[in-house]
N, C-alpha and C positions, 0 to 999 in steps of 0.2 A: 720636661714640662711638669710644673707642680700639680699635685692632685688636690690642692686646696682651692675649691671653687672661688673662694673670696679673693684669692690672689690673681684671678683672671679678670682683667678689666675689659669690658665689652663696649663697643659702640652702642648707641641708643637703639638702632634698628635690630641688633641682635639680642639686646635685652628684651625686646618685645617677643622674640622667638622663645626665650626662656620663660617669660611670663605666660605665654599662651600654652606652652608645654605643661607647666605646672597647673594651670587652670583645667586643662583636659584631664590630667591625672586626678585632680580633686573631684571633678564631676563624675569620674568613674569610681569614686569611693576609695581611692588609694591614698596612702599617707605619703606626702611629698617631703622627703628629708634631703639633706645635703648630698647624699649619695646619688639620688635621682637627678638633682639639679646639676651635679658636676658633669654628667654626660652631655647635657645641653651646652654648658659653658665651654667645655673642652672642644666640642665640635665647632662651635661658632668661633672660638679663639683660633683654632687651627685652620679651618676651611672657609671661614667667612660666610659668604652667601651660598656656599655649596659647590662652587666651581672647582675648588681644590679637591673636593671629594670626587667629583666626576672625573678628574684627571688621574686619579689613582687606578691601578690595574685591579682586576677582579680579586686577585689574591690579596692585595693590599687592603681593599675594602673589607674583605671578610676577616682580615687579621686585626682589625681595630678592637679596642677595649669593649667589653660587653656592654658597659653603660653607654658608650658612644653609639654602639650598634642599636641599642634600645631607642635612643633618641633618633637615629637615622630612620627607623621604622615609623616613628611618629611624623618625622619630616616628610617622608614619602606619602603617608596617608593624608597629610595636609598640603601636599603638592609643593613643598618648599624645595625638594630635590626630586629628580626623575631617575629612577633606577633602570637598569637593563633587565631583560628577561632572564639572562644568565644569573644576575645577582639574586633575583627573587627565587629562582629554582635552587641555586646553590646554597643560599642562606636559609631556605625553607621558611620563607617569611610568612608570618601569620597576619596578613594585612586585614583579614576579616574581623579579628578582634578589635583592632585599632579603629577600623571603620565603624564598627557598631558603637564604640564609645563616642565617636565624633558625630554620628548621625543616628541616635537612638530611635527616633520616631520612624525614620526610613527603614531601619533594620526591623523594627516590630511589624511594620506594614508588609515588608517583604516576606517575613516568616509566616505571617498570618495568611497571606495570599497563597504561598506555597502549600500550606497545610490544607487550605480550602479546595485547591484544585487536585489534591490527592497525594501530595508528598508527605513524608514523615518530617517531624521537626528536626531530626538529625540530618536528613537529606537537605533540608532547607538551609541549615547552618553551613553545610559543605558548599552549597551553591553560593551562599553569601561570601564565603571565603574565596571562591574562584572569582566572584565579582570584584572582590578587593584587589586581586592581582590585575584585573583589567583596568580598574580605576588608577592603580599605581602607574601602569605603563602609559595610559592615556593622559594622566594628569588632570582627571575630571572627577567630580562627585557623582555618586550613583544616579541621581535624577538626570544627569547630562549624558549618560552612556547610551549609545545607539549601536545598531547592528554592525556598522563598519568598524567601530572600536573593538567589539567583541571578536570579529573575524580577524582583525589585525593582531590583536593580543593572542588569540588562539594560535596563529601561525608562529609567532615568536616564542611563545611559551612551550609549545610542543617541540619545536626545534631544540630549544635549550634543554628540555627534559630528556630528549633522546641523546643529546651530546653528553650529558652527565650520567646517563644510564639510570635515570630515575623512573623505572617502569611504574612503580606504585603512584608516584606523583603525577605521571602522565595520565594514567587511568582515572585518578581522582579529579584531575583538572578537566578532562574531557567530559566526564559525567557531570561535574558541577556546572560547567558552562552550558551543557545541553539542557539542564533543568533551569538554569538562571535565565536563559533566553525566554522560556515559556512564562516564568514568573514575572519578569519585567513587562512582558506584553500584557498579561492579564491583570497586573497591578496598575496599568495605565501609564507606565513610564515609557515604554517603547511602542511605536505604532506599526511595527513590522511583525507580521505573523511568524512565529517561530517555524523553522524548517529543519529538516534532517540534513545532516552533513555527511555526504558520501565522499570517500577519497577519490580524487581525480588524478589524472596524469597529464595535466596541462603543461607542466614543465618538460616532461618527456616528449610530448607531441611537438612543443615549440622547438626543442632541440633537434628533433628529427627533421622538421621542415627547414630549420636553419642550415643543417648539414646538406640537405638536398639543394637548397638555394645556391650553395657554393658551386655545385656541378651543373645544375639545370635551372638557372634563374628565371628564364622565360616560362618554363613549365610551372614552377612554383607560383609565380606571380599570377598566372592565369587561373590556377586552381584556387588560390586564395581569393581572387576577385569573384570567382563563381560561388564559392562557399559563403561569402559575404552577402551575395544576392539571395541565396537560399535561406539564410537566416532571417531575412526580412519577411518571409511569407510562410515558411514551413516550421513544423514543430522542432524543438531542440534535439529530440532523439533522432529525427530524420536527418537533420544536418550532421549530427555526430556520426551517424552511420555512413553518410556520404564522405565525410572527412576521413574516416578510418579506411574506407575502400580506396579512395584516391591517393592517400598516403602510402598504402600498401602497394598499389599499382605503380606509383611514381618511383618508390624505392626499388621495386623489382626491375623496372625498365632501365633506370639509371645504372643499376649494378650490372645488368646484362649488356647494355650498349651505352658506354660513356659518351658516345657521339650525340646522343639525344640532349638537346639544350632547351628546347621549347616544345609546346604542344603541337605545333605545325609539323614537327619532325616525326610524329607518331604515324605509323602506317600499319597495314594489315598484319604483317608478320610479328609485330610487337604484341598484338592481341592474341595471336595464335600461341606464342610462347607463354603468355600469361595464363591462357586456358590450360595448357599442359601443366604448368606449375600448380594451378589450383587443383587439378585432378590428382596430382601426386602428393601435395602437401598434406600432412596429418591434421586432424582437428584437435581441439583441446582435450577431448576425452579419448583420443586415440582413434585410429582408423581414418579413412578418407573423409573429406568434407561431404556433407549431404548435398544432394543435387539442388535442393532449395536454396542452400547457402551460396552455391556457385551461381545459380540463376540470379540471386539478389545482387551479388558482386558485379556480374556482367550488366545487370539492369542499371546499376548506378553509373557505370561507365558509359552505357549507351545514352542515358539522360544527359550526362555531362557533355558528350560530343554533340548531340543533337541541339542542346540549348546554346552552347557557345557559337555554333554555326548559325543558328537562327538569330541570335542576338548580335551577330556581326562582329565578333571579336577578331582583332587583327591576327591573333596567334592561333586561330582555329584551323584544323586540318581541312583539306579539300572536300572530304566526304567522311561519313561515319564509318570507321573500320570494323563495324560489327553488323552481322546480318541475323535474321530470325533463326536460322539453323544453328547458330552458335549456342542458343539457350537450351539447357536440358529440359526435357518434357516433365512437367510437374505432375505429381500424383494428385488426384482429386478424391481423397477419402471422404466418406460420409461422416457427418458429425457424430461424435461419441455421446451416447445418452444412456440413461438408466431406464430399464424396463419398469413396469408398474410395481411389481413386488419389491424391487430394490429401492425405488423412490419412496414407497410407503415405509420401509424399514428405516430409511435415512431420516424421515421426518419424525418417526417415533423416537429414534435415538436423540434427535436434536431437542425434542420437547422434554426429554429426561435429563438433559445436561444441566449442570449447576451454574454454568457461566451464562449470564444474561446476554452477553454479546454473541456467544455461539448460537444461542436460540434465535436471536433476532436475525443474524446473518444468514443462517441456513434457511429459515422460513422465508425471508425476503427474496433470496436468490432463487429458491425453488418455486416460488409462487408469483413472482413478478417478471422473471427473466432478465433482471438487471445484470449488466456487466459489473465485475467487482469494483472497477474504478468509479462507475456511476453510483454504486451503493455507498462506497466509502466517502463520496463527496456530497451526499445528501445534506441539505440544510435543515435547520430547525423549523423552518416554515414550509417544508416540502409538501406537507399535506394540506390540501385545500378542499373546501366543500362546495360542490356545484350542484344546486338543487338539493336532493335528498341523499346524494351519493358522495363518497369521498374519492378524491383523485390524488395521485402522487406526481409531483412535478420532478421529472428526472433531469439533472443538470446537464449542461453541455458536455459532451464526452468525446468518444473516439471519432465520430463522424461530424463533429462541430455542430450538432443540433441538440435541442432539448425537446421534451415531449411530455404529455400528460397521459398517465395510464390509470385505469380504474383500480381502486384499492379496496381489498376485502376488509370488512369491519374488524376481523380478528387481527389483521396486520396493523390497522389503526390503533388497536389496543396495545399492541407491542410497542409502537412508537410513543404512545402516551405514558406507558410505564417507564420507558427509557428516559424520557424527558423529565419525569418526576424525580429521578435520582440524579439528574445532571446538576453539578455545582452551579450556584448562582453567580460566582465570581468570573465565570468564563466570558471573555469578550468575543470569542469566535462564534460565527453563526453556523459552523459545521455541526451536524447532528452527532457524529461519532468522534468525540474528543476524549483523550486520556492524558491526565496530567498536563493539560494545557496544549496538547498537540493532537493533530489529526491521527486517527488510527492508521497504521501502515497497511499497505496492500497485503503484506505477508500475514497479518493477523487474520485476514479473511481466508487465505489459503490454509492456515493452520486450523481455523474453526471448522472448515468443511472436511479436512483430512481427519480431524479428531472424531467428528460424528460418523464419518464413513467407517473408520476403524471400529468404533463402538457398535455400529450396525452390522459389522462383519461382511461388508460388500466390496472390500478391496479399496484401491486408491480412487478417489474422486476429486476432480478439480472444480473450482467454482464455475467455470465456463460450461462444464458438462450439465450443470443444473439449468442453464439457459437453453441448451440443446434439448434437455429433457422436457422442459415446459413446452417448447415449440412442437416437439414430437407428440406429446400428450394432446395438445390442442388440435393438431391436424388429424390425429387418430379419431378425435371425437367430433369432427365435422366443422371446425373453425375454418373460415375462409383464409386464403393466403393473404388477402388484403388486410384483414384484421390482425393476422399474425405479424405482418410487416409493420403495422402501426404499433403493435404491442412491443416489439423488439427494437423499434427505431431504425429499421432498414430504409435506406434511401430508394431502393428499387426492388421490384419483385424478383430480380435475378438472385439476390441474396437470400430470399425466402424460399425459392424453388428447390433448394437443396433438401429441405425437409419433406417436400413432396416425393422425393426419391426414396425416402425411408419408409413411408407408409402410403403407398398408392392404393387407394380403396378400389379403383377399377380393376387393377391387377388382382387384388384379393378376391373380388367377386367372381371374376372370370376363372381364376384358379380353382376355387371351390366348386364352381359349376361344372368344370371339366373333371375335377377329381372324383366326383360322384360317378361319372360314366366310366372313368378309368378303373375305379375300384370294382365295378361290376365284372370286369374282365378277369379279376383275380379270384381267389378262393373266398367267395362271399355267397354261399348257397342260401343263407337265411334272409338275404336282402334282394329285393327286386332290382333289376337293372334300372338305371335312372330314367330311361325313356319309357319304362312300363309303369312308373309311379304316377298315378293320376293326380289332378289338382286337389281333390278332396282328401285323398290319402296323404299327400304331402302336408296338407294343413293339419290333419289329425296328428301326424308324426311330430310336427313342430309344437303343437299345443301340448302334447304329452310331456315334452321336455322343458317347456317354459317354466320359469320359477315364479312362485307367488311372492310378491312384495307387500309391503305394508299398505300401499295405495295403488297397486296395480300388479303387472306381471313384467318379468324380464323376457323379452322376445329374442334375445341373442341366440342365433342358431348354434346347434351342438358343435358344428365344425369350427366355430369361432369362440368356443368356450373360454371364459376368462379364468384367471388363477384365483379369483376371490369368490367365496361363498358368503353372502350376507356380510359384506365388508363394513356396512354401517353398524350393524348390530355387534360386530366384534371390535369396533373402535372404542378407545378409552374415553372418548367424549360422548358416546351414545348414552342417552338417558331415556328410560321408559317408566310408565306409571300404570297402576292397576286397570285404568279404563281401556288399555290396549291389550288386556289379557285375551279376549276372544280372537283378536287378529293374530296374536302370537301363537295361540293354540292351532289356528288354521294353518299358519306357516309351518309349524312343527309337523302337523299331519301331512301337509303337502310334501315336505322333505322326506318323511318316512315312506310315503307311497312311491316316491321316485328313487328310493334307495340312496339318498344323499345324506350319508351318515354324519358328515361334518356339520352340515346345516342343522340337522336334527339335534345334535349336541349343543349347538349355540342356543337354540330356542329352549331346550330343556333347562339350560343354565339360567336363562332370563326368567323363565316361569318359576323356577325354584327360588330365585332371588326375590321375585315379587311376592311369592307366598311367604317367605321368611319375613319380609318387611311388613306384610299384613299381620302376621302373627306377633311380631314385636310391637307393632302399634296398638294391638288389642291387649 
């Protein structure tokens, strides 16, 4: 074939291709000479409308003249030919550059939106390049791209990248598409809120069920029908757990007894064998399965049998082959919580952290008792004013209910500060959004762990802060009904667990008895409890009570707290010269009672006031 483009006579429709190609190059500021135009003419003369190019093998497509390949890239960008994912990966096609020349305004809007929601300009260009590959596979322009096109292209491109061993291209592609989804949404092109993509094992699960169906078709059909019904009313995670357990049980039974063909064939000894297998099989981390795991698996099976019998399935067994005694006895541990000193250290460390999200997350979890899922799903309009107070609307969460809880003004200020730095381009109504996407639950875990480490109090989980608030509240006299409303409990049974942590009646009775018991031991300087009169007891209590700024602390010595003048030692405490007389009395009170720590605190406050007075004069 002659390389002289003028020797190639093209039909009128293909001359239009050449003309459009040259026009796009000129718009991009490139000089169009015979060398560039030859690639267009050579492609059209050889392959016509592109069907001949599609008929070539991948190796033949890649082996074409570089000028023809350059034109092929343009033809792909203008949807005149449709490439395969393998071609785009093997060719290392830079469709983003061509797409930017063809859609300059769209490209500029895309990059501007990406930068506004927090991406760098370099990251935005990589996202645009990934979007160019999606457009090439879908045969659509950027404004026409939807989530299903991205999902389909991702599957094909990832498979091609793995086939050719292009690890770098794979990582770049996944990162680019991850960001491009968010940018398209916030640019107003896509209406589907971007979501995180987690690897699934759908193909493996389908293959496992297909294999089981060959040996036990009735059993598999019943299980699949049951799972379809569960999916109509229960959470996806609950359905997934049921599917996993039923698949495991079905695989075990069919392998042990090939005669089992349907659910009605299952009898008691099949469940007994499965129980033994569960007790012997190791967990992922090694060692036997935890009793709670075994109880959960057996619970899924019991629900399965009970429901298909109740629903009147033809393939249901005559009775449920499980009894209550089959279930391991569950432990009922008390909630893990932080004591007052540890909780105080945690908040001090949080307020000193440089990350605003860390500060907001720890403060909110510790002072509202929110679950981490509820916290991360707060909306921008979650704060409402009712009367003179602010309330926080907690979204529908674990128990499918929403609620309003009182909001401290300091927490209101935290939200106002967060909203002030929130990008205006965000279309999401979620409060906590980073680069166009909702903050992950893991960010909350990391925030709490980071602060706990800085505070030196060991590992702390977000849910421990919920338990801590409930324990603090019940210790200080808050009713169980109020705690239940604060935490969003459906019944007081859920709240009663905190009453087991700090039973005030038990404490009062214990200390009353302990005084009498101490009299039996080596306590010659103290009267027996029964010999101490009312007035003498009153004088002893008054001698130890602590003077406060506006009263006294009447906490008994037996219940002495770990804090001496906690307010005065707080970083937010502020005092002025008019309080000097009270501070002097408090220092004298501490000195008279031998409370050295308190005395030092007030000495420091008085010295600071004196220094400020001297500086002012």
